[in-house]
ROMIPA-767017 format. One record per residue (C-alpha): residue number from 0; residue in one letter; y, z, x; chain. Coordinates in Angstrom, 3 decimals. Example, Ala and Ser with C-alpha at 12.3 -4.5 7.8 and 13.67 -1.06 7.14 Angstrom:
2
     k   r         yy         zz         xx   c
     0   A     -4.500      7.800     12.300   A
     1   S     -1.060      7.140     13.670   A
// end
This chain:
407
     k   r         yy         zz         xx   c
     0   M     60.812     99.578    216.904   A
     1   A     61.845    100.361    213.287   A
     2   F     59.953     98.209    211.739   A
     3   S     57.180     99.513    213.601   A
     4   R     56.704    103.068    212.272   A
     5   L     56.589    100.845    208.472   A
     6   A     53.030     98.632    209.778   A
     7   I     49.853    100.362    209.467   A
     8   S     46.688     98.134    210.124   A
     9   G     49.359     95.309    210.850   A
    10   L     50.531     95.076    207.112   A
    11   A     54.161     96.029    205.756   A
    12   I     53.888     98.340    202.793   A
    13   L     56.346     97.135    200.444   A
    14   C     58.788     99.343    198.159   A
    15   V     57.763     98.610    194.570   A
    16   A     58.933    100.439    191.213   A
    17   P     57.027    102.227    190.170   A
    18   A     54.257    100.689    186.944   A
    19   R     56.012    101.629    183.082   A
    20   A     53.879    103.397    181.139   A
    21   A     52.056    101.497    178.464   A
    22   P     53.128    103.166    175.040   A
    23   V     50.830    105.611    173.495   A
    24   T     48.579    103.889    170.381   A
    25   L     48.780    106.153    166.601   A
    26   Q     45.416    105.426    164.786   A
    27   F     47.084    105.524    161.060   A
    28   W     44.949    105.237    157.928   A
    29   T     46.571    104.588    155.041   A
    30   I     45.477    103.453    151.330   A
    31   E     48.324    100.868    151.768   A
    32   K     47.524     97.398    151.324   A
    33   P     49.344     95.209    154.546   A
    34   N     50.549     92.649    151.599   A
    35   Q     52.967     94.875    150.090   A
    36   V     55.831     95.669    150.611   A
    37   T     54.801     99.562    150.729   A
    38   Q     56.261    102.689    152.902   A
    39   S     53.488    103.256    155.778   A
    40   Y     53.762     99.476    156.877   A
    41   A     57.516     98.977    156.734   A
    42   L     58.201    102.383    158.197   A
    43   A     55.768    102.349    160.880   A
    44   K     57.476     98.871    161.939   A
    45   E     60.722     99.835    162.144   A
    46   F     59.771    103.266    163.803   A
    47   E     58.115    101.296    166.769   A
    48   A     61.989     98.922    167.071   A
    49   K     62.922    102.628    167.135   A
    50   N     60.222    104.160    170.107   A
    51   P     59.428    101.998    171.968   A
    52   D     57.415    103.530    173.874   A
    53   I     54.606    104.502    170.749   A
    54   H     52.929    101.913    168.967   A
    55   I     51.251    102.206    165.448   A
    56   E     48.046    100.667    164.602   A
    57   I     47.400    100.834    160.879   A
    58   K     44.042    100.651    158.938   A
    59   H     43.840     99.897    155.338   A
    60   V     41.021    102.752    153.963   A
    61   D     40.508    102.850    150.216   A
    62   F     42.049    105.138    147.746   A
    63   A     37.921    105.722    146.736   A
    64   D     36.778    106.158    150.689   A
    65   V     39.892    107.784    152.477   A
    66   S     38.916    111.176    151.829   A
    67   N     35.417    110.993    153.008   A
    68   D     35.985    108.536    155.369   A
    69   T     38.467    110.820    157.063   A
    70   M     35.674    113.752    157.116   A
    71   R     33.264    111.712    158.744   A
    72   A     35.385    109.872    161.316   A
    73   I     36.535    113.792    162.256   A
    74   A     32.695    114.848    162.554   A
    75   T     31.934    112.104    165.181   A
    76   G     35.367    112.511    167.185   A
    77   A     36.632    108.997    166.490   A
    78   G     39.324    109.755    164.051   A
    79   P     42.466    108.526    163.558   A
    80   D     45.398    110.803    164.679   A
    81   L     47.735    110.299    160.646   A
    82   V     46.155    110.000    157.868   A
    83   T     47.241    109.661    154.243   A
    84   I     45.260    111.870    152.164   A
    85   D     45.913    112.628    147.862   A
    86   N     47.944    116.117    147.712   A
    87   P     44.664    118.140    146.461   A
    88   E     42.825    117.236    149.135   A
    89   V     45.246    119.019    151.852   A
    90   A     43.554    122.698    151.063   A
    91   L     40.294    120.905    151.228   A
    92   F     41.027    119.764    154.606   A
    93   A     43.136    122.296    155.474   A
    94   A     40.479    125.364    155.002   A
    95   H     37.827    122.874    157.230   A
    96   N     40.121    123.487    160.271   A
    97   A     40.492    119.297    160.456   A
    98   L     44.121    119.471    160.303   A
    99   A     47.073    119.523    162.087   A
   100   D     49.046    122.834    161.630   A
   101   L     52.939    121.510    161.462   A
   102   S     54.286    124.692    161.107   A
   103   P     55.499    125.441    164.695   A
   104   L     56.260    121.945    165.171   A
   105   I     59.014    122.238    162.084   A
   106   A     59.997    124.754    163.152   A
   107   Q     61.452    123.492    166.764   A
   108   S     62.629    120.196    163.984   A
   109   K     66.106    119.413    164.600   A
   110   V     65.688    116.119    161.689   A
   111   I     62.985    117.965    158.977   A
   112   D     64.394    121.406    156.981   A
   113   P     61.483    122.698    154.736   A
   114   K     64.968    124.514    152.340   A
   115   R     65.487    120.565    151.317   A
   116   F     62.082    120.290    149.534   A
   117   F     61.383    120.641    145.653   A
   118   P     58.839    123.551    144.998   A
   119   G     56.077    121.532    144.008   A
   120   P     55.476    118.960    146.936   A
   121   L     56.072    121.843    149.825   A
   122   A     53.263    123.840    148.302   A
   123   S     51.144    120.701    147.566   A
   124   V     51.048    121.010    151.985   A
   125   T     51.069    124.680    152.371   A
   126   W     47.467    127.065    152.724   A
   127   K     47.275    130.103    153.337   A
   128   G     51.147    129.600    154.277   A
   129   H     50.689    127.727    157.179   A
   130   V     52.526    123.481    157.094   A
   131   F     49.939    121.003    156.730   A
   132   G     51.102    117.603    156.411   A
   133   L     54.478    115.888    154.866   A
   134   P     55.060    114.793    151.381   A
   135   R     55.223    110.594    152.155   A
   136   G     56.963    110.933    148.591   A
   137   S     56.268    112.224    144.859   A
   138   N     55.346    111.200    141.754   A
   139   T     55.842    113.212    138.046   A
   140   L     55.058    112.613    134.108   A
   141   V     57.483    111.689    131.974   A
   142   L     57.617    111.214    128.361   A
   143   Y     58.931    106.860    128.291   A
   144   I     60.255    106.209    124.675   A
   145   N     60.556    102.967    122.269   A
   146   D     63.928    103.210    121.227   A
   147   D     64.455    100.277    119.262   A
   148   A     60.914    101.874    117.571   A
   149   F     62.217    105.139    117.702   A
   150   K     65.437    103.322    115.307   A
   151   A     63.312    101.262    112.799   A
   152   A     61.952    104.479    112.210   A
   153   G     64.963    106.632    111.548   A
   154   L     64.740    108.305    114.678   A
   155   D     67.445    108.681    117.454   A
   156   P     66.258    108.410    120.954   A
   157   A     69.185    110.066    121.853   A
   158   Q     67.378    113.146    120.783   A
   159   P     63.906    112.892    122.134   A
   160   P     60.992    115.218    120.938   A
   161   A     61.699    118.996    123.356   A
   162   T     58.389    120.809    121.300   A
   163   W     54.743    119.767    120.751   A
   164   D     55.158    119.784    116.950   A
   165   A     58.329    117.543    117.325   A
   166   L     56.253    115.099    119.181   A
   167   R     53.275    115.308    117.263   A
   168   E     55.990    115.137    113.849   A
   169   D     57.643    111.919    115.572   A
   170   A     54.187    110.430    116.205   A
   171   R     53.238    110.211    112.501   A
   172   K     56.243    108.678    111.722   A
   173   L     56.159    106.419    114.515   A
   174   T     52.633    105.078    113.878   A
   175   D     51.408    102.194    112.075   A
   176   P     48.117    101.781    111.348   A
   177   A     48.745     98.450    109.816   A
   178   K     50.417     96.706    112.440   A
   179   G     48.053     98.484    115.306   A
   180   V     50.911    101.107    116.378   A
   181   Y     49.926    105.136    117.923   A
   182   G     52.516    107.088    117.791   A
   183   L     51.804    108.299    121.221   A
   184   A     49.724    106.384    124.466   A
   185   F     48.248    109.203    127.729   A
   186   S     45.051    108.899    129.361   A
   187   A     42.370    111.880    128.516   A
   188   I     40.420    109.388    130.824   A
   189   G     37.142    111.339    132.689   A
   190   D     38.964    111.217    136.146   A
   191   E     41.399    112.960    138.627   A
   192   E     43.824    110.800    136.348   A
   193   G     42.955    112.743    133.238   A
   194   T     43.187    116.303    135.016   A
   195   F     46.248    115.150    136.222   A
   196   Q     47.801    114.596    132.718   A
   197   F     46.109    117.647    131.073   A
   198   L     46.719    120.299    133.148   A
   199   P     50.820    119.870    132.689   A
   200   W     49.842    120.734    128.694   A
   201   V     48.155    124.227    130.367   A
   202   Q     51.567    124.783    131.545   A
   203   S     54.071    125.011    129.433   A
   204   A     52.008    127.202    127.251   A
   205   G     51.633    129.554    130.286   A
   206   G     48.011    129.074    131.393   A
   207   D     47.120    126.778    134.664   A
   208   Y     43.645    125.415    136.231   A
   209   D     42.527    129.356    136.982   A
   210   K     42.631    130.518    133.994   A
   211   I     41.763    127.461    131.825   A
   212   S     39.656    128.798    129.187   A
   213   G     42.799    131.125    128.305   A
   214   P     45.069    130.914    125.268   A
   215   A     47.162    128.330    126.750   A
   216   G     44.060    126.119    127.398   A
   217   V     42.588    126.228    124.044   A
   218   A     46.222    125.179    122.932   A
   219   A     46.785    122.587    125.386   A
   220   L     43.459    121.022    124.404   A
   221   T     43.763    121.712    120.516   A
   222   F     47.360    119.601    120.616   A
   223   W     45.311    116.847    122.120   A
   224   Q     42.347    116.937    119.686   A
   225   S     44.728    116.689    117.231   A
   226   L     46.525    113.608    118.423   A
   227   I     43.497    111.955    118.357   A
   228   D     41.611    112.531    115.206   A
   229   E     45.230    112.242    113.791   A
   230   K     45.396    108.994    114.776   A
   231   L     48.129    109.680    116.548   A
   232   A     47.262    107.920    119.689   A
   233   S     44.464    105.832    120.129   A
   234   H     40.822    106.879    120.587   A
   235   D     40.565    104.529    123.938   A
   236   T     42.846    107.001    125.008   A
   237   L     39.262    109.016    126.773   A
   238   I     38.524    105.707    128.711   A
   239   R     41.849    104.881    129.765   A
   240   A     43.482    105.032    133.142   A
   241   Q     47.350    105.841    133.299   A
   242   S     47.973    102.589    133.692   A
   243   D     46.275    100.846    131.103   A
   244   A     47.576    103.633    128.429   A
   245   F     51.458    102.198    128.963   A
   246   Q     50.405     98.834    128.972   A
   247   T     49.518     99.813    125.381   A
   248   F     53.484    100.946    125.073   A
   249   V     54.741     98.361    127.243   A
   250   N     52.815     95.360    124.314   A
   251   G     54.612     97.438    121.614   A
   252   N     51.040     98.628    120.527   A
   253   A     52.366    102.463    121.243   A
   254   A     55.929    103.761    120.741   A
   255   M     55.625    106.962    123.235   A
   256   A     54.540    107.158    126.439   A
   257   I     53.452    109.645    129.128   A
   258   S     53.139    107.703    132.627   A
   259   G     54.981    108.034    135.554   A
   260   P     57.513    106.233    138.334   A
   261   W     54.790    103.573    139.839   A
   262   E     55.074    101.799    136.378   A
   263   L     59.242    100.920    136.951   A
   264   S     58.057     98.524    139.540   A
   265   G     56.473     96.305    137.487   A
   266   P     55.157     96.880    133.158   A
   267   I     58.098     97.605    132.271   A
   268   S     60.108     94.792    133.277   A
   269   T     58.205     92.712    130.218   A
   270   A     58.831     94.764    127.606   A
   271   K     60.668     93.006    124.750   A
   272   F     62.996     96.560    124.065   A
   273   A     65.178     98.937    125.104   A
   274   W     63.576    101.933    126.223   A
   275   S     64.175    105.419    127.767   A
   276   T     62.922    108.948    129.047   A
   277   A     62.846    112.369    128.548   A
   278   L     62.076    115.053    129.508   A
   279   L     57.961    116.312    128.861   A
   280   P     58.069    118.824    125.882   A
   281   V     57.309    122.041    125.710   A
   282   Q     54.946    124.414    123.395   A
   283   K     57.615    126.223    121.639   A
   284   P     61.659    125.632    121.945   A
   285   G     62.615    127.767    124.786   A
   286   G     59.491    127.180    126.723   A
   287   T     57.846    126.908    129.950   A
   288   H     58.460    123.024    131.454   A
   289   A     55.860    121.830    133.170   A
   290   S     54.180    118.399    134.784   A
   291   A     52.433    116.913    137.093   A
   292   L     52.745    116.823    141.236   A
   293   G     51.429    113.000    142.421   A
   294   E     51.030    111.154    145.614   A
   295   H     49.594    111.227    149.063   A
   296   A     51.131    113.458    152.101   A
   297   F     51.120    112.090    155.931   A
   298   V     48.348    114.562    157.776   A
   299   I     48.129    114.199    161.336   A
   300   L     44.903    115.510    162.007   A
   301   H     43.855    118.342    164.450   A
   302   N     41.319    116.464    166.795   A
   303   S     44.705    113.597    167.921   A
   304   A     45.374    113.182    171.369   A
   305   H     48.873    112.674    170.760   A
   306   P     50.567    115.171    168.237   A
   307   A     53.326    114.881    169.724   A
   308   E     54.408    111.634    168.834   A
   309   A     52.598    111.160    165.754   A
   310   F     55.115    114.495    164.197   A
   311   R     58.164    111.874    165.509   A
   312   F     55.986    109.741    162.924   A
   313   L     56.268    111.884    160.058   A
   314   E     59.950    113.115    161.030   A
   315   Y     61.290    109.081    160.727   A
   316   V     59.859    109.196    157.268   A
   317   Y     61.208    112.380    156.344   A
   318   S     64.655    110.948    157.314   A
   319   Q     64.192    107.749    155.009   A
   320   E     63.299    109.791    151.660   A
   321   G     66.259    108.599    149.940   A
   322   R     64.657    105.241    150.231   A
   323   D     61.652    105.945    148.158   A
   324   W     62.891    105.321    144.776   A
   325   N     64.485    102.311    144.927   A
   326   E     62.246    100.325    147.861   A
   327   F     58.659    102.316    147.279   A
   328   G     58.849    103.142    144.146   A
   329   M     58.267    106.949    144.458   A
   330   L     60.379    110.071    143.808   A
   331   P     61.558    111.686    146.786   A
   332   S     60.140    115.045    148.259   A
   333   I     63.343    116.721    148.806   A
   334   R     67.368    117.033    147.092   A
   335   I     69.250    113.759    147.873   A
   336   D     72.250    114.600    147.695   A
   337   N     74.158    111.440    147.203   A
   338   P     71.131    108.735    146.281   A
   339   A     72.594    105.442    146.693   A
   340   A     72.949    103.639    143.494   A
   341   P     69.496    104.377    141.735   A
   342   Q     67.717    101.820    139.760   A
   343   H     67.206    102.831    136.596   A
   344   P     69.868    105.680    137.015   A
   345   Q     68.697    107.236    133.388   A
   346   A     64.886    107.584    134.116   A
   347   Y     66.172    108.163    137.907   A
   348   A     68.064    111.314    136.171   A
   349   T     64.884    111.999    134.560   A
   350   F     62.212    112.178    137.012   A
   351   I     64.187    114.514    139.380   A
   352   E     65.066    116.521    136.694   A
   353   E     60.739    116.464    135.791   A
   354   M     60.488    117.279    139.403   A
   355   K     61.745    120.721    139.626   A
   356   Y     58.967    121.590    137.002   A
   357   A     56.266    119.586    139.039   A
   358   R     53.116    122.235    140.244   A
   359   V     50.734    120.595    142.547   A
   360   R     47.132    120.873    141.608   A
   361   G     45.608    123.789    142.948   A
   362   P     45.925    124.192    146.407   A
   363   N     41.917    125.147    146.112   A
   364   P     39.571    123.521    149.007   A
   365   H     37.057    123.135    145.725   A
   366   W     39.773    121.036    144.183   A
   367   S     36.950    118.625    143.272   A
   368   V     35.148    121.142    141.471   A
   369   I     37.662    122.548    139.361   A
   370   S     38.784    119.487    138.204   A
   371   K     35.312    117.722    137.224   A
   372   A     34.695    120.977    134.960   A
   373   I     38.046    120.923    133.494   A
   374   Q     37.600    116.700    132.346   A
   375   A     34.158    117.385    131.360   A
   376   A     36.103    119.814    128.486   A
   377   F     38.639    117.995    127.650   A
   378   Q     36.472    115.136    127.485   A
   379   S     33.926    116.976    125.466   A
   380   A     36.226    118.617    122.705   A
   381   L     38.037    115.188    122.073   A
   382   T     34.384    113.837    121.200   A
   383   H     33.888    117.272    118.960   A
   384   Q     30.986    117.516    121.190   A
   385   A     32.193    121.068    121.700   A
   386   Q     34.934    123.157    120.206   A
   387   P     37.703    123.349    122.584   A
   388   A     37.502    126.949    123.255   A
   389   A     33.929    126.540    123.986   A
   390   A     34.366    123.650    125.946   A
   391   L     37.474    125.338    128.067   A
   392   K     34.577    128.118    128.574   A
   393   D     31.420    126.469    130.388   A
   394   A     34.692    125.270    132.528   A
   395   Q     35.536    128.006    133.607   A
   396   A     32.299    128.580    134.201   A
   397   I     32.062    126.509    136.647   A
   398   I     35.611    127.266    138.568   A
   399   D     35.412    131.164    138.783   A
   400   P     32.798    130.920    141.473   A
   401   A     35.072    127.837    143.171   A
   402   L     37.822    130.018    143.010   A
   403   Q     35.680    132.906    144.757   A
   404   G     34.985    130.913    147.024   A
   405   D     38.166    129.997    148.086   A
   406   N     38.740    129.958    151.517   A
// end
């Protein structure tokens, strides 16, 4: 009788355990490639192991294409959940309401403490008082020094040039045309890398991108011009990317170089000389330190169907910041109290100190317009098509309307 109560149309109903929900799948676009030991792939794999309810599907997108491809995907409603974008692009995406505002999630997070971020990285993902991304790590610029060349020229590598004048004077002593050796290598190429290298000089003199035609901008560009004109730096500085310029330093054809921490993961290992690092020189004794802030940011798109799960991944990324230097060739974006035996400890100490002064490019949603105007100015002056003041005045005329359109 008891059995008959469980029977319907002669068929017994079996008690079955509820099916386990399928894992949430996050679509993640990154500029990193799968055949490299990179942060995106390594941390995604670890996160999946710790969070079996979330699967991360990663797609590689070339650096040059990621912004346009992401904007197109958003417009069609087919965008990913997570993307890594260059930090100057965060303001552009945020201004177009393309990104999820992470501020409420960060306020509730027991993992992410925004007070631990260096000022530059936090500013790079902040737009109009709201946080729209998480730095995936950081980089900045320092001065690399060929210690052996310094000693051969009667200079002390333990006393690196601290001012613009000292840098130029040391470069004069280190330049040896007969041996094809320049005093300094840097990049003044007409793209974002050139802007990245130029702005710290403007900022050290008390200016910035929004007042590029002021005395600070003119002083910085005049200084750069003097390095090229005196042949203390190669004229190819105008066409060399940062990696190409640094290779001349590694090859012994430049005694100093300005570049970032990415050089430590490969190129510097082939140098046949002792080397060290120093902070970028300031304009005058006691002057303002400044350096550039680079790297990408993790952002969650506003139309993500899984923002909570995506943010859990960002929390995991944040929790692993201490691994950025040794494993991923980047600087941590947060202050690490007790770093675990950093490789290249002298360079690490220099870069961490420089991070205190690293400044975001912008933020401004029209950054590409602003940056291209700056590039045109320094290229024009360095090729003597225009005087520094006139070239920067032309740039300012383009930048001012972009600043007015800041929304």
